[in-house]
C-alpha positions as CSV (number, residue, x, y, z in Angstrom):
1,M,-14.5,23.5,46.6
2,A,-12.0,25.7,48.2
3,K,-8.7,24.3,47.0
4,F,-6.9,23.2,43.9
5,F,-7.1,19.4,43.2
6,N,-4.2,17.4,42.0
7,Y,-5.0,15.1,39.0
8,K,-4.0,12.0,41.0
9,D,-6.7,12.7,43.6
10,I,-9.6,12.8,41.0
11,D,-11.7,9.7,40.7
12,F,-13.4,9.1,37.4
13,R,-15.9,6.3,36.7
14,I,-18.6,5.5,34.1
15,N,-21.4,3.2,35.1
16,G,-19.3,2.3,38.2
17,S,-16.3,1.2,36.2
18,I,-12.9,2.8,36.8
19,F,-11.6,4.6,33.8
20,Y,-7.9,5.4,33.6
21,A,-8.1,8.7,31.9
22,E,-5.4,11.0,30.7
23,Q,-7.7,14.0,30.7
24,V,-11.3,14.8,31.6
25,S,-13.2,18.0,30.8
26,L,-16.6,19.0,32.2
27,S,-18.6,22.0,31.3
28,A,-22.2,23.4,31.1
29,Q,-23.8,25.8,28.7
30,A,-27.0,27.8,28.9
31,S,-28.8,28.9,25.8
32,V,-30.4,32.4,26.2
33,E,-31.4,35.2,24.0
34,P,-32.3,38.9,24.7
35,V,-36.0,39.9,24.7
36,I,-36.4,43.2,22.9
37,L,-39.8,45.0,23.0
38,S,-41.3,46.8,20.0
39,D,-40.0,50.1,21.1
40,G,-36.4,48.8,21.3
41,T,-36.3,48.4,25.1
42,F,-34.4,45.5,26.5
43,L,-36.6,43.5,28.8
44,N,-34.5,40.5,29.9
45,Y,-32.7,37.4,28.8
46,A,-35.0,34.4,28.1
47,P,-33.9,30.7,27.9
48,K,-34.0,29.0,24.5
49,G,-33.5,25.5,25.7
50,A,-32.3,23.3,28.5
51,V,-28.9,23.6,30.1
52,V,-26.6,21.3,28.1
53,G,-23.5,19.9,29.7
54,N,-20.5,18.5,27.9
55,L,-18.1,15.8,29.1
56,S,-15.0,14.8,27.2
57,C,-12.3,12.3,28.2
58,D,-9.3,10.5,26.9
59,F,-8.6,7.1,28.5
60,Y,-6.6,3.9,28.1
61,L,-8.5,0.8,27.2
62,N,-7.5,-1.9,29.6
63,G,-10.2,-4.5,28.8
64,S,-12.9,-5.3,26.3
65,F,-14.6,-2.2,24.7
66,P,-17.7,-1.4,26.8
67,S,-21.0,-1.8,25.1
68,F,-22.2,1.6,26.4
69,L,-19.5,3.2,24.3
70,D,-20.9,1.8,21.1
71,V,-22.3,4.8,19.2
72,T,-23.6,2.6,16.3
73,N,-26.0,0.4,18.2
74,T,-29.7,1.2,18.8
75,D,-29.4,1.6,22.6
76,E,-30.2,5.2,23.5
77,S,-29.8,4.7,27.3
78,A,-27.9,7.2,29.4
79,V,-24.8,6.4,31.5
80,T,-23.9,7.6,34.9
81,V,-20.6,9.3,35.5
82,S,-18.8,9.8,38.8
83,F,-16.2,12.6,38.7
84,A,-14.4,14.1,41.7
85,G,-17.0,12.9,44.1
86,I,-20.1,14.1,42.3
87,T,-22.6,11.9,40.4
88,I,-23.9,13.0,37.0
89,N,-26.9,11.2,35.6
90,N,-28.5,11.5,32.2
91,V,-25.2,11.4,30.3
92,F,-25.5,10.5,26.6
93,L,-22.7,9.4,24.3
94,K,-22.1,11.5,21.2
95,N,-18.8,10.3,19.7
96,V,-15.8,8.0,20.2
97,S,-12.5,8.0,18.4
98,F,-9.0,6.6,18.5
99,S,-5.8,6.5,16.5
100,V,-3.2,3.8,16.0
101,E,0.4,4.9,15.3
102,P,3.7,2.9,15.6
103,F,5.0,2.2,19.1
104,Q,2.2,4.2,20.8
105,P,-0.5,3.1,23.3
106,V,-4.0,3.6,21.9
107,L,-5.9,6.4,23.6
108,I,-9.7,6.4,23.4
109,S,-11.5,9.7,23.2
110,A,-15.2,10.0,24.0
111,E,-17.6,12.9,24.2
112,F,-21.0,13.1,25.9
113,D,-23.9,15.5,26.5
114,W,-25.4,15.6,30.0
115,Y,-28.6,17.0,31.5
116,S,-28.5,17.0,35.3
117,N,-28.8,19.3,38.3
118,I,-25.3,19.0,39.9
119,L,-23.4,21.0,42.4
120,F,-19.8,21.6,41.3
121,E,-19.0,23.0,44.8
122,N,-19.4,19.4,46.1
123,M,-16.4,18.2,44.3
124,K,-13.9,16.5,46.5
125,E,-10.7,14.5,46.5
126,Q,-10.6,10.7,46.8
127,S,-8.9,9.4,49.9
128,N,-5.3,8.1,49.8
129,S,-6.6,4.6,50.7
130,A,-9.1,4.7,47.9
131,R,-6.5,5.7,45.4
132,Q,-4.0,3.1,46.6
133,S,-6.6,0.4,46.5
134,K,-7.3,0.8,42.8
135,P,-6.0,-2.1,40.7
136,I,-3.1,-1.3,38.4
137,P,-4.0,-2.3,34.8
138,S,-1.9,-5.3,33.6
139,Y,-2.3,-4.3,30.0
140,I,-3.7,-1.5,27.7
141,A,-4.6,-1.3,24.0
142,H,-1.4,-0.8,22.1
143,S,-0.4,-0.3,18.4
144,Y,2.2,-3.0,18.6
145,K,-0.3,-5.7,17.9
146,S,-3.4,-3.7,16.7
147,Y,-3.9,-3.5,13.0
148,I,-6.4,-3.0,10.1
149,D,-7.2,-6.1,8.1
150,Q,-6.1,-5.7,4.4
151,N,-7.4,-9.0,3.1
152,N,-10.1,-8.3,0.4
153,F,-9.8,-4.6,1.3
154,Y,-11.3,-3.7,-2.1
155,P,-14.0,-6.3,-2.5
156,D,-15.2,-5.1,-5.9
157,D,-11.7,-5.4,-7.5
158,P,-9.5,-8.4,-6.6
159,N,-6.7,-6.7,-8.7
160,D,-6.7,-3.6,-6.5
161,S,-4.7,-3.7,-3.2
162,L,-3.7,-1.5,-0.3
163,G,0.0,-0.9,0.5
164,N,1.8,-0.7,3.8
165,V,-0.4,1.1,6.4
166,V,1.7,3.3,8.7
167,S,-1.2,4.8,10.8
168,F,-4.9,4.9,10.9
169,S,-7.7,6.5,13.0
170,Y,-11.3,5.5,13.7
171,S,-14.2,7.8,14.6
172,T,-17.9,7.2,15.1
173,S,-20.5,9.9,15.9
174,C,-24.2,10.7,16.1
175,D,-26.6,13.5,16.8
176,R,-28.4,13.4,20.1
177,P,-31.7,15.5,19.8
178,I,-33.6,15.7,23.1
179,F,-37.3,15.4,23.8
180,L,-38.7,17.4,26.8
181,K,-42.1,17.6,28.5
182,V,-43.5,21.1,28.9
183,D,-42.8,21.3,32.6
184,Q,-39.3,19.7,32.7
185,T,-35.8,20.8,32.0
186,I,-34.3,17.3,31.8
187,P,-35.3,15.2,28.7
188,F,-37.2,12.0,28.9
189,R,-35.5,10.8,25.8
190,C,-32.3,11.6,23.9
191,A,-32.4,9.9,20.5
192,K,-29.6,8.7,18.2
193,L,-29.7,10.0,14.7
194,N,-27.3,10.4,11.8
195,K,-24.8,7.8,13.0
196,N,-21.6,7.8,11.0
197,I,-18.3,5.9,11.0
198,S,-15.1,7.4,9.5
199,V,-11.7,6.0,9.0
200,D,-8.6,7.9,8.0
201,L,-5.4,6.0,7.1
202,S,-1.9,6.7,5.8
203,A,0.0,4.2,3.6
204,N,2.7,4.1,1.0
205,N,0.2,3.1,-1.7
206,L,-3.6,3.2,-1.9
207,G,-3.9,1.2,-5.1
208,K,-6.2,2.5,-7.9
209,I,-7.5,6.0,-7.9
210,V,-11.1,6.6,-6.6
211,T,-13.9,6.7,-9.2
212,T,-16.9,9.0,-9.3
213,K,-18.7,6.8,-6.9
214,G,-15.7,6.2,-4.6
215,K,-14.3,2.8,-3.8
216,N,-16.1,0.2,-1.7
217,I,-14.1,-0.9,1.4
218,S,-14.5,-4.0,3.5
219,T,-12.2,-4.3,6.5
220,I,-12.0,-5.0,10.3
221,I,-9.9,-3.0,12.8
222,Y,-8.4,-5.2,15.6
223,L,-7.5,-3.6,18.9
224,K,-5.1,-5.6,20.9
225,D,-2.9,-5.1,23.9
226,F,0.9,-5.2,23.8
227,Y,0.9,-9.0,24.3
228,G,-1.5,-9.7,21.5
229,Q,-4.7,-10.3,23.6
230,S,-7.8,-9.1,21.6
231,L,-9.7,-6.3,23.2
232,S,-12.2,-5.3,20.5
233,T,-12.9,-5.4,16.8
234,F,-14.6,-2.8,14.6
235,S,-16.1,-3.8,11.2
236,I,-16.3,-1.2,8.4
237,N,-18.1,-1.7,5.1
238,G,-18.0,1.8,3.7
239,V,-16.7,3.8,0.8
240,M,-13.3,5.5,0.2
241,T,-14.2,9.1,-0.7
242,S,-10.8,10.8,-1.0
243,Q,-7.1,10.0,-1.7
244,S,-4.2,12.3,-1.5
245,Y,-0.4,12.0,-1.9
246,S,2.2,14.2,-0.3
247,V,5.9,14.4,0.2
248,S,8.2,16.8,2.0
249,S,12.0,17.3,2.3
250,G,13.7,14.5,4.2
251,N,10.6,12.3,4.2
252,Y,9.2,9.6,2.0
253,M,5.9,10.0,0.1
254,L,2.7,9.0,1.9
255,S,-0.8,8.6,0.7
256,Q,-3.9,9.5,2.8
257,A,-7.4,8.2,2.4
258,S,-10.8,8.8,4.0
259,I,-13.4,6.2,4.4
260,E,-17.1,6.9,5.3
261,K,-19.9,4.7,6.5
262,M,-23.5,5.9,7.4
263,I,-25.4,3.6,9.8
264,T,-29.1,3.3,8.8
265,E,-31.8,1.7,10.9
266,E,-33.8,-1.2,9.5
267,K,-37.4,-0.5,8.9
268,V,-39.9,-3.0,10.3
269,L,-43.4,-3.4,8.7
270,V,-46.0,-4.2,11.3
C-alpha cells in the first residue's frame, strides 16, 4: 500500500453483497500490560487478550434489511467483509442504528468486532471496469414515506396519545464476549448477550407524564423508500423511561422521549 486511495476506488462488501457506504472505518487494538518484577524492574509487555478489530460503517439501505444485521436474533454467526481488496473473516455484529428526519435519506450505521490475521499492506483499488459495472441503486430508504406507527401507542391507556412526531431514531446493541481455546488467538465462539433496543423520538406532545414504572409502549417502525416501497419493519414493545420538554428563541417547543427494550432469551426445559 504505497499510495493514497480515493474513496470511489474502495470496494466494500458484507457476505458478498455490495454496500453503498458513506464511510467505512477499520482499526485493530492490542491489549497489553507491563510486567513488573518484585524489585520494581520492568521486564516486558505481556498480552492480556486477543487482538480485537473494530469495523464501523454508514450505508444506504437499497433493499430489504439483511438478516445478518439483526442484533436481536439468536444467530451468533460471523460475517465476512471485503474491504479494499482484503477479506476479513470472523466479523461479529455489535450494534445497528438509524435516524429518520424530515426530507432526509435514512443512513444505517453498523459496528462490528473482528478477529482475523489480515495484511493491511495488501489493500488495493478496484479497477475502473469493476466500479463502472456496479449496479446503481434505483431506490434507498428515505424519511419521506418511513414512519413510526402511533395507533395504540400507549396500550395500557386508550385515553393517552402521542402527538406529531418530527423525528425519531432506532438503536439496537449487544455485548459480544469471546471464547478462546488455550492455543488459539481467534475465538471459536462470540456470544450475544445483553441485547437491547432503544428508540428516541421528538414530538410536539408526548401525552401523559411517565409514572414510577414508566409507560408501556407498543409500536412498529416502517422503513420505506422514497416511492413508498416497504424495506423493513421493526417492532418495539418496551417502556418509555424519560420525557423532556425544551424551547429556544425562534423555535417551537418540542418534547423528547426515550424508549427501552431488553431482549431476553426463552428458557427451554429438557
